[in-house]
N, C-alpha and C positions, 0 to 999 in steps of 0.2 A: 582517438575517440573524442577528444575535447571539441573538435570542430563539428561533430555530429550532435552536440548537446545544445539545448535541452531536447529531450524526447520523452513522450508519454509512453511508459512501458506497459501500462494496463490500468484498468479500473473495474470496480464491481459495485453493484448497488447495495448500499448499507441499509437503506429504508426508502420510503416513497419520496423523501425530500433531500436525500444525501447520497453521494457516492464517495468511495475511497479511491483516490488516484495515486498511482506510483509514477513518479517522474524522475528521470536521470538528468542531472544538471550540474553545472559548475558554479561555485560561489567562492570568490577570492582565490581562484586557482585550484580549489579542492573539488574533486569529482564526488558528487553526492547522489544518494538515492533518497528521494523525498516522498514520504507517505503522508498524504494530506486528506482530511475530510473536506469535501467540496459540497456546498449547498447548491441545490438546483433552483433556479429562478428564471422564469420565462425562457426555458430551453437553454440557459447558460449555466456553466459551472462557476461558482464564486468561491474562492479560497476562504476557509475559516482559520481560526487560530489553532484548531485541533490537528495534531499530526506531529511528525518528527522527521528529522533527516539524519542519515548516517553516512559515513564514508563508504564508497562502493566496495572497499576491501572487507568491510564488515558484513556484507550481504550473505555470505555462506553461513555465518553464525546465526543470523536472523532466520534464514531458511530452515536451519536445523531446529531452532526453537519452535517455529510454527509447525514443523513436521512432528515434533515431540508432543506439542499441545493437541494436534489433530489425532495422533495415535492414542493419547490418553482419553480424549472425548469419545472416540470410537470404542475403546476398551470398556468404558463405563456405560456405554449405550445411551449417551446423552443426546444423540440426534433425534431420537423418537419420531421416526417417520419422515424426517427431512432427508432430501437427497444428500449423499455424502460423496 
């Protein structure tokens, strides 16, 4: 897998000026999943200081955490008309 890195795994629009980008990459021999807020300027994405990186072996735990948060938001009816 290391030869195929870096690769952008996905992105979604945070607001009109920013996207959150997920990138798989290697740093000092460690395979990471990097989640970064990217500012949009003149059609380009510019990395900000906001974000975090975790080892790819920690991704299942992060996925479970996001799933639990989404379940809780839905159970409490917090979307209020937003697509879920």
